[in-house]
N, C-alpha and C positions, 0 to 999 in steps of 0.2 A: 461586454457580457457580464451579467450578474449571476452569482451562484448563491445557493442557499448553503449556509455553513453546516447545517445538520441534515444529513441524508435521511430521507423518509423510508424506513424499511417496508418492503412489500410482503415480507414473510418468507420469501425464497432467496436464500443467500446467493445463489448463482445469478439470478436475475439482477439483484442489487449490485453485485460485483461487476456485472457486465455494464450496467448503466453508469456506475462510478468510473470504471476504466475508460469508457467512451468519453465521459465528461473530462477526465484527466487528459486524454489524448487531444481533445478539441481545445480545451482551455489552457493547456500547458502549465506554466508556473503560476498563473493567476487562479487556477482551481484550488480550493481549500484543502483538498486531499493530497495534492502532489508533493508538497514539502514534507509532511509527516511520513509518507510512504518512501520517499527518497532517503530520508533520515534513517528509517528502519532498514532499508537496503544497505546503507553505508555501515550501520552498526553490525548488521549480520555479516557483511563482507569482512569486517575487521575481526569479528569472532571466528569466522571461517578460516581466516589466515592464521590466527593465533592457536586455535584448537587443532590438535593433531588428527582427529578423526573426521572432522567436518572440513570440506574443501571450500574454497572461496565462492564458486558459483552457488553451491548449496546454501551457504550462509547468507548470500545476497538474496536469493529467492525466499528463504525462510524469513528473513527480516522484513522484506517487502510484503510478503504474504501476511505476516502477523500484524503489521501496521495497517494494512488494508482491512483485515478482519476487525481490528479494534476500531477502525473508523466506521465500519458498517454496523457493528454490534458492540457499542460501548459498554 
């Protein structure tokens, strides 16, 4: 499978995120967005573990969501 390194935005963030997440699910670690999103999730989880107000799952989701957003809208 070959992937385009730059996603082509359609203008609708929800549609773009759906397409990107489906591509990540099908392509696994070969998909160009998987590694940055997992890295963001790990950084968010560490921040969630360190900060007293934010919990681990909230930090994980926030980090992954932020990196996915940055991947879709650089």
